[in-house]
TIZA-346506 format. One record per residue (C-alpha): residue in three letters; x, y, z. Coordinates in steps of 0.001 Angstrom, whole numbers, padded with zeros to 6 digits, always signed. Example, Ala and Ser with C-alpha at 12.3 -4.5 7.8 and 13.67 -1.06 7.14 Angstrom:
<kolros>
ALA+012300-004500+007800;SER+013670-001060+007140;
</kolros>
This chain:
<kolros>
MET+025181+023525+016337;ALA+025369+020818+013397;GLY+024261+023683+010994;ARG+022865+022890+007876;ILE+023006+019648+005987;ASN+024561+019980+002784;ASP+022795+020260-000422;ASP+024780+017682-002043;ASP+023776+015172+000208;VAL+019870+016386+000259;LYS+019897+015512-003041;ALA+021683+012106-002730;VAL+018695+011423-000064;ARG+015881+012076-002380;ASP+017497+010138-005106;ALA+018320+007070-003474;VAL+014445+006396-001077;PRO+011769+005891-004225;ILE+009190+007941-003143;ASP+006915+004876-003745;ALA+008737+003217-001468;VAL+007920+005746+001078;VAL+004506+006191+000385;SER+003629+002671+000476;GLU+004928+001840+003636;TYR+001525+004576+004877;LEU-000902+003230+002333;GLN-001737+000991-000018;LEU-000773+002182-003493;ARG-002594+000920-007256;ASN-001428+001476-010689;ALA-003152+004661-011868;GLY-001912+004141-015541;GLY+000653+006544-017241;GLY+003579+005184-015001;ASN+001579+006764-012083;LEU+000392+004960-008919;LYS-002775+006006-006460;GLY-004339+005880-003010;LEU-006608+007014-000993;CYS-005278+010517+000439;PRO-003733+010675+004082;PHE-004126+014097+004571;HIS-008264+014534+004470;ASP-010569+011906+004247;GLU-011732+010420+000833;LYS-014104+007343-000379;SER-012073+007038-003796;PRO-008709+007691-004655;SER-007292+010980-005507;PHE-003761+010677-004238;GLN-001485+010233-006811;VAL+002628+009206-006857;SER+004646+009486-009295;PRO+007453+007288-009217;SER+009684+008309-012014;LYS+009474+012027-011011;GLY+009643+011858-007465;PHE+006611+013516-006893;TYR+002982+012945-005257;HIS-000193+014883-005440;CYS-003658+015086-004146;PHE-005840+016154-006519;GLY-008404+016374-003973;CYS-007154+018903-001164;GLN-004009+019804-003464;ALA-001417+018520-000971;GLY+001852+017854-002954;GLY+005582+017949-003059;ASP+008780+015214-003367;THR+009810+012409-000847;LEU+010999+014875+001990;ASP+007498+016740+001971;PHE+005563+013753+002678;ILE+007418+012253+005624;MET+007711+016093+007095;LYS+003336+016153+006479;ILE+002404+012725+007284;ASP+005180+012549+010426;HIS+004850+016471+011336;LEU+008999+016522+010874;SER+011102+019432+009938;PHE+012783+019473+006722;SER+016638+018473+008612;GLU+014469+015272+010585;ALA+012855+014215+007104;VAL+016210+014255+005877;GLU+017848+012521+008658;ARG+015031+010299+008840;LEU+015650+008330+005022;ALA+019228+009457+005679;GLY+019849+006551+008285;GLN+016810+003870+006545;ALA+019425+004662+003093;GLY+022408+004236+004488;ILE+023671+007933+004310;THR+025928+009973+006438;LEU+025226+013485+006280;ARG+027470+016356+006340;TYR+026947+019590+008403;GLU+028128+022845+006652;GLU+029279+025459+009523;GLY+031308+022833+011656;GLY+030471+020228+009403;TYR+029884+016452+010175;THR+027779+016118+013974;ALA+027728+012995+015381;GLY+025817+014062+018492;THR+022579+015212+019399;SER+022918+019103+019403;GLY+021520+019390+015611;ARG+018791+016613+016017;GLY+015060+017529+016444;GLU+013119+016537+019205;ARG+011352+014433+016934;ILE+013806+012244+015992;ARG+015669+011911+018962;LEU+012026+010593+021073;VAL+012054+007579+018179;GLU+015826+006753+018542;ALA+015255+006935+022415;HIS+011999+004703+022092;LYS+014348+002268+019257;ALA+017045+002045+022565;ALA+014651+001440+024735;ALA+013008-001854+022995;LEU+016327-003109+022675;PHE+017468-002714+026410;TYR+013998-004536+027223;ALA+014348-007178+024870;GLU+017630-008179+025950;GLN+016223-007909+029825;LEU+013621-010494+028747;GLY+016708-013388+028664;GLY+018179-012308+032286;ALA+017269-014151+035919;GLU+014719-011403+036632;ALA+012426-012003+033791;GLU+011791-015852+034652;ILE+008069-014122+035626;GLY+007862-012980+032485;ARG+008918-015767+030883;ARG+006559-018394+032323;PHE+003839-015676+031653;LEU+004118-015996+027873;ALA+005174-020161+028007;GLU+001715-020183+029572;ARG-000162-018498+027246;GLY+001383-020753+024091;PHE+004294-017947+023519;ASP+008000-019190+023071;GLN+011208-017614+022581;ALA+010953-017207+018872;ALA+007318-015693+019288;ALA+008482-013003+021586;GLU+011853-012263+019082;HIS+009162-011921+016288;PHE+007029-009461+018459;SER+009766-007736+019986;VAL+008432-008266+023512;GLY+010541-007437+026016;TYR+011053-006832+030083;SER+011402-003937+032100;PRO+013539-004697+035355;ALA+011927-003783+038636;GLY+015129-001606+039895;TRP+013934+002899+039851;ASP+016044+003698+037213;HIS+017618+000826+035328;LEU+016866+002093+031337;THR+016791+005758+032310;ARG+020698+005406+033139;PHE+020873+002988+030718;LEU+019774+005612+028132;ARG+021847+008444+029362;GLY+025154+006536+028173;LYS+023315+006891+025162;GLY+023652+010039+025056;PHE+020149+011461+025802;SER+019233+013936+028373;ASP+016959+013967+031221;LYS+014426+016192+029369;GLU+014451+014014+026539;LEU+013705+010920+028672;ILE+010777+012773+030081;LEU+009312+014440+027374;SER+009388+010259+025550;GLY+007060+008863+028187;LEU+010100+006558+028941;ALA+010997+008179+032365;GLN+008881+010188+034629;ASP+009737+012707+037781;SER+010599+010901+041081;ARG+009936+013132+044669;SER+013476+013660+044631;GLY+013301+015581+041310;LYS+015298+012716+039932;PRO+014098+010733+036347;ILE+013360+007445+037420;ASP+012104+004852+034761;ARG+007897+004998+034061;PHE+007620+000853+033139;ARG+009522-001463+035924;GLY+009445-005088+036427;ARG+006660-005403+033826;LEU+006585-007241+030200;MET+006730-004995+027294;TRP+005757-004652+023867;PRO+007061-002006+021669;ILE+003972-000137+019736;ARG+005073+000512+016545;ASP+003169+003150+013822;ILE+002860+002199+010474;SER+006735+003056+008931;GLY+007780+000544+011828;GLU+009646+003318+014614;VAL+008954+002297+017743;VAL+006600+005469+019398;GLY+005472+003681+022449;PHE+005434+000662+024880;GLY+002448-001414+026674;ALA+003435-002658+029725;ARG+001583-005772+031719;LYS+001494-006382+035324;LEU+003296-009342+036755;ARG+003772-009613+040150;ASP+001333-008934+042837;ASP+002473-006342+044986;ASP+002834-004180+041746;ASN+000069-001786+042482;GLY-000314+000071+038878;PRO-003023-001261+036638;LYS-003240-004734+034824;TYR-002233-002699+031648;LEU+000393+000214+031484;ASN+000625+002179+028161;THR+003269+005291+026988;PRO+001532+008586+028011;GLU+000201+010781+024936;THR+003712+012766+024154;ALA+005144+014248+020213;ILE+004815+010635+018922;TYR+002691+008734+020584;LYS-001198+009368+020393;LYS-003075+005975+021444;SER-006252+007206+019260;GLN-003751+007008+015800;VAL-002060+003810+016605;LEU-002690+000176+016192;TYR-000763-002317+017785;GLY+000849-005193+015066;ILE-000082-002312+011946;ASP+003866-002462+011462;LEU+003178-006388+010650;ALA+000122-006729+009314;LYS-000039-003696+006680;LYS+001123-005895+003540;GLU-001308-008507+004143;ILE-004444-005874+005190;ALA-003454-004577+001558;LYS-003165-007952+000020;THR-006152-009877+001190;SER-008296-006382+001540;ARG-009099-007482+005109;ALA-008408-006819+008653;VAL-008833-008510+011725;VAL-009679-006186+014765;VAL-008690-008081+018286;GLU-008727-006740+021999;GLY-005113-007104+023107;TYR-001332-007502+022515;THR-001651-011576+022819;ASP-004899-011406+020575;VAL-002661-009651+018128;MET+000026-012819+018669;ALA-002229-015858+019071;CYS-003689-014560+015771;HIS-000563-013973+013634;LEU+000667-017129+015001;ALA-002201-019060+013878;GLY-002072-017757+010767;VAL-004343-014746+010767;THR-001360-012069+009619;THR-004161-009281+009317;ALA-004912-008768+013288;ILE-004053-005509+014721;ALA-005425-004006+018210;THR-005999-000985+019631;CYS-003495+000831+022655;GLY-005828+001266+025575;THR-008451+002885+023856;ALA-011849+002048+022358;PHE-011781+001412+018489;GLY-012197+005343+016407;GLY-012413+007771+013411;ASP-008624+007945+013489;HIS-007996+004382+013431;ILE-010512+003548+010259;LYS-008935+006554+008572;ILE-005665+004418+008919;LEU-007171+001059+007594;ARG-008994+002807+004708;ARG-005538+003685+003466;LEU-004727+000402+003506;LEU-007680-001294+002473;MET-008468+001111-000201;ASP-012489+000797+000423;ASN-012989-001748-002505;ALA-016248-003205-003158;THR-014484-006854-001399;ALA-012637-005210+001642;GLU-013584-006482+005230;VAL-013064-005420+008953;ILE-013847-008085+011087;PHE-013961-007096+014922;THR-013188-009846+017240;PHE-015270-009538+020712;ASP-014924-011117+024525;GLY-018585-012923+024815;ASP-019187-010690+027265;ALA-020905-007173+028243;ALA-017833-005555+027926;GLY-017590-007203+024681;GLN-020836-006808+023278;LYS-020885-002684+024652;ALA-017194-002769+022541;ALA-018624-004426+019272;LEU-022291-002104+019305;ARG-019507+001279+019521;ALA-017562-000133+016911;PHE-021453-000750+014799;GLU-021139+003215+015636;ASP-018723+004083+012792;ASP-019484+001244+010617;GLN-020738+003827+007837;LYS-017772+005205+008218;PHE-016180+002393+006197;ALA-016712+001369+002758;ALA-015861-001631+003807;GLU-018022-004751+005032;THR-017718-004886+009070;SER-018674-007960+010678;ILE-018062-009600+014543;THR-017158-013241+015563;ILE-017461-014045+019043;ALA-015522-016851+020579;PRO-017829-019743+022397;GLY-017069-019643+025879;GLY-016238-015969+026430;MET-012884-016703+024902;ASP-010200-014032+023956;PRO-008368-015588+020458;CYS-005375-016229+022989;ASP-007171-018506+025173;LEU-009458-019958+022103;ARG-005957-020949+020714;LEU-004587-022159+023584;ALA-007646-024897+024020;GLN-008433-025828+020725;GLY-005236-024764+018573;ASP-004731-022554+015580;ALA-007123-024065+013495;ALA-009563-022932+015725;VAL-009099-019143+015569;SER-008676-019248+011937;GLY-012198-020444+012281;LEU-013549-018081+014698;VAL-012498-015232+011971;GLU-014472-016864+008918;ALA-017403-017775+011513;ARG-018450-013818+011368;THR-021561-011995+011233;PRO-021671-008664+009687;LEU-022654-006308+012328;PHE-025131-004302+011545;GLU-026959-008296+011953;PHE-024949-008464+015377;ALA-026293-005074+016361;LEU-029771-006039+015361;ARG-030081-009054+017228;HIS-028809-007017+020101;ILE-031506-004464+020045;VAL-034382-006975+019687;ALA-033123-009108+022397;ARG-034315-006293+024686;HIS-037921-006359+024151;ASN-040655-008957+024512;LEU-041652-010192+020957;GLU-044724-012253+022440;ASN-046861-009381+022299;PRO-047866-006660+019781;ALA-046478-003917+021440;GLY-043194-005646+022697;ARG-042756-005943+018481;ALA-043443-002668+017951;ALA-041564-001399+020423;ALA-038344-003178+018948;LEU-039259-001858+014810;ALA-039711+001614+016364;GLU-035956+001375+017849;ALA-034486-001116+015189;ALA-035931+000466+011609;PRO-033480+003761+011978;VAL-030590+001257+012808;VAL-031691-000607+008953;ALA-032433+002785+007218;SER-029063+004137+007974;ILE-027507+001161+005780;LYS-025363+002864+002862;ASP-026322+000264+000848;LEU-029766+000040-000786;SER-029613-003939-001776;ILE-028119-004533+001812;GLN-030797-002026+003519;HIS-033451-004257+001752;GLU-032315-007866+002551;SER-031703-006463+006730;ALA-035017-005229+006353;VAL-036412-008254+005444;GLN-034418-010259+007950;LEU-035582-007476+010683;ALA-039547-008624+009740;GLY-038224-012365+010351;MET-036476-011511+013639;LEU-039661-009679+014948;GLY-041464-012220+014235;ILE-043573-010309+011713;LEU-045777-011663+008506;ASP-046172-008667+006419;GLU-042653-008434+006036;GLN-043475-005595+003306;PHE-044484-003566+006035;VAL-041093-002986+007581;VAL-039639-003028+004407;LYS-042060+000304+003590;ARG-041068+001457+006925;VAL-037218+001764+006372;ALA-037428+002819+003048;GLN-039559+005908+004790;LEU-037166+006572+007297;ALA-034478+006301+004819;ARG-036225+009307+002927;TRP-036726+011454+005621;ALA-033059+010673+006526;ARG-032320+012086+003099;GLU-034364+014880+002916;ARG-033437+016574+005942;GLY-029538+015573+004856;ASN-028345+012904+007795;GLN-028571+010211+004762;PRO-024503+010051+003605;GLN-025308+008808+000559;GLN-027342+011460+000071;GLN-024933+013541+001096;GLY-022317+011836-001450;ARG-025215+012296-004405;ALA-025038+016300-004059;ARG-021620+016418-003790;GLN-020831+014499-006788;GLN-023513+017214-008771;GLU-021697+019981-007786;PRO-018930+021166-009722;ALA-015615+020774-009207;PRO-014125+023483-007150;ALA-011602+025288-009315;PRO-007999+025213-008142;PRO-006385+029154-006574;SER-005010+031622-008267;PRO-001260+031717-007617;ASN-001616+034877-005496;GLY-004512+034016-003622;GLY-007322+035756-005174;GLY-009371+032686-005538;PRO-010480+031074-008574;ALA-008535+031171-011543;LEU-009434+028707-013727;ASN-011826+026680-016303;LEU-010881+023779-016736;ARG-013924+023838-018709;SER-012189+026807-021322;PRO-010160+024744-023887;ALA-007912+027667-023750;HIS-006877+026611-020170;ARG-006788+023129-021192;THR-004458+023356-024025;GLU-002193+025095-021503;ARG-002628+022746-018688;GLU-001305+019994-021232;LEU+001568+022345-022598;LEU+002907+022631-019436;LYS+002490+019318-018037;LEU+004793+018352-021263;ALA+007221+021227-020645;LEU+007730+019394-016572;GLN+007146+015568-017515;ARG+008616+015855-021461;PRO+010367+018633-021991;ALA+012407+017519-024552;LEU+008986+017281-026982;VAL+008694+020968-026394;SER+011945+022276-026520;PRO+013027+024441-027957;ALA+010381+026335-029276;PHE+008494+026175-025321;ASP+010902+028783-024137;ALA+009928+031446-026634;TYR+006784+031619-025504;GLY+006123+034660-023750;ILE+004390+034257-020057;ASP+001332+035814-021627;GLU+000865+033202-023923;PHE-000853+031451-020536;THR-004087+033078-019863;ALA-004767+031420-016653;PRO-002765+033265-013808;PRO-001774+029690-012100;TYR-000515+028424-015657;ALA+001057+032304-016070;ALA+003066+031604-013115;VAL+003815+028171-013894;ARG+005329+029175-016591;GLN+007626+032067-015064;ALA+008824+029383-012711;ILE+010400+027035-015442;GLN+011661+029901-017020;ASP+012736+031220-014044;ALA+014971+027976-013200;GLY+016432+027903-016860;GLY+013755+026763-019253;ALA+012496+023663-020689;ALA+015330+022673-022156;GLN+017115+022541-019243;GLY+015118+019104-018230;THR+018138+017414-016606;ASP+017926+014829-014166;ASP+016581+018008-011211;TYR+014926+019891-013321;LEU+011708+019427-011744;ALA+013378+020499-008328;ARG+014543+023408-009612;VAL+011329+024027-011265;ARG+009513+024103-007597;GLU+012446+026034-006127;ALA+011650+028887-008274;ALA+007987+029080-007600;PRO+007801+032422-005445;ASN+005273+030516-002991;ASP+003634+027152-002283;THR+000311+027334-003771;VAL+002221+027999-007346;ARG+004788+025176-006187;ALA+001751+023032-005388;MET+000144+023897-009056;VAL+003827+022712-010167;THR+003882+019521-008439;GLU+000371+018812-009256;LEU+001159+019035-013085;ALA+004467+016811-012896;VAL+001953+014369-011464;GLU-000943+014724-013687;ALA-001633+012416-016188;ILE-001401+013868-019911;HIS-004559+012973-022146;ALA-002978+011197-024648;LYS-002539+007858-026417;THR+000919+008025-027467;VAL+003002+011462-025889;ASP+005107+012002-028847;GLU+006259+015003-030770;ILE+003073+015225-033182;TYR+001257+015521-029896;ALA+003440+017960-028583;GLY+003115+019865-031416;VAL-000305+020578-031446;GLN-000116+021636-028007;LEU+002480+024462-029064;VAL+000622+025387-032008;GLN-003132+025570-030026;VAL-001437+027572-027612;ARG+000257+029881-030313;LEU-002773+030283-032591;ARG-005021+031482-029541;ALA-002417+034205-028358;VAL-002127+035084-032105;ASP-005740+035320-032751;ARG-006160+037383-029062;ARG-003612+039914-030383;VAL-005511+040343-033753;LEU-008487+041171-032144;GLU-006375+043765-030352;ILE-005188+045735-033303;GLN-008436+045474-034851;GLY-009575+046987-031918;THR-007230+049806-032098;LEU-007715+050316-035553;THR-011347+050963-035308;ARG-010286+053346-032592;LEU-007859+054990-034172;SER-008445+058859-035161;PRO-008436+059888-038523;GLN-006429+062437-038320;ALA-003701+059496-036481;PRO-000300+060106-038755;PRO-000292+057605-042126;GLU+002881+056265-040315;GLN+001033+055056-037602;HIS-001718+053649-039415;ALA+000918+052193-041604;ALA+002860+050314-038463;ILE-000375+049435-036894;GLN-001469+047779-040670;GLN+001688+045876-041105;GLU+001556+044537-037802;LEU-001528+042980-038004;TRP-000764+041474-041505;VAL+002223+040335-040114;LEU+000030+038770-037325;GLN-002411+036700-039705;GLN-000109+035370-042463;TYR+001688+033962-038965;GLY-001757+032561-037965;ARG-002078+030869-041537;ARG+000833+029420-041525;LEU-000204+027360-038029;ARG-002872+026336-039232;ASN-001810+024852-042595;ARG+001380+024006-041182;GLY+001043+023393-037883;ALA+004239+022797-035715;GLU+006535+023095-038458;GLY+004921+026777-038999;LEU+006146+027363-035783;
</kolros>
């Protein structure tokens, strides 16, 4: 076994790879103020960004689902990696050589996680296939590309390759790289033969590497080239630990930055269509991999588009029946986007690749610009199925199309679409159609089926309180002035410890009335106190937390913005005084209650001791009120 990764190396990896650089590989981040960044959470479905990243602290936290942690935690959660796998991946990106304890550094495979090994196998396979494309056998593949307008530079840009026609060329190559037969089967790059020995899954085909949003090769799409190949026209990697076809988009690694920059994504149907679009200047083009565009694909795009008001998703489909069916299927998911969705269909039923060959790059760009709103396309498709020459046909078309318009979330677009529908149907009294659509929308809202109504209901509900550190349910009341002040003081202690030290370290655990905050105060104390706020201070506090719930609260407080325009000693002093003053007032009330309950027969010295404590506390309280932080 390779053993445990050296602690200093783990720290070096954390320090070497900025958390915002890692997170931005998966979602678009924007300025959130206070040095923080925000985006749509990749761990739960949301329409407004509650996911925040603090580059200066090295932490992220979602205020919606409470997910949080450092760079390694993010990689572990989003890519389902173990701790060691996450360290190894980031170490590889940073060029850091890891040392393993209990045997030292191991360059072999025994200590590597399964997912890392599968990714490495695909990376090696992609290089192997790309090299094979230049060989004599691959001339048929090069001719296929050339006939579709792709030269050698285009093939290299998209890492297109060729799989040799023999039984086990790749298998033998990867064995030579140290991969086991079990790893080759698990990766989907090889399959069992009748003889029981692994053989290549892809043979004699043109190969497109499929990368995830972070740029790692996780699978392949293989195109049939020869008539004697009895397999399907396109053969994709089977479902594996790293490849889920419903969760990958071909070209997303190349398109993600432009999608985030322009707030536009163009969805095409095939690998060559993606290539044609990118080479024609439409660098936001992506495609699904052997499956229909669905909910998981929407989640990927929404994180990049940020669901802002100008975001747009444009679908390009063939003009044939299958293409129109795919467009209508996409419309069924339209309401899951906050972005505007449109469709464009090339003349003559051509796809973007054919269009580029026939009419050039400008035609591809023009195709994208000549888009039609998806709901309008869906309405025209519905209306076209009915005979509008008679009243019965118009009534039937209205009955089928009106619910579609009523489901549109934006009320202004809903109204305009109702007017448009009236024109399509040839109904002169457009207000009749408008009222019918409004009636259907109202009925849907009353039944709780309207997304807009559900959104309003959620907004009216009070935000749930975070759980207590012991899992005992909500324990915070963020409307409580005491809890708000305790929260601010803890944020200062975690984010700006120098402003509250050394006074903070003298505060008792019981001065924090909310159990989650008391647990965080305890973790700070166990980590050595706020006065020890050095570079690894936050990491030590998180390690001192007794469980994941408290650890999540530490991360949340370390990332959340401090509620002050100027964060200085004056502001910190106010929070220190408020927390201490409330603790003093609570103790004064306790002592006054004790005096009330004290028996007249109690020893005089007991009365005197209690009176003395009460007097001291009252004097201390007056000093805090009069002198502020100087009275501490």
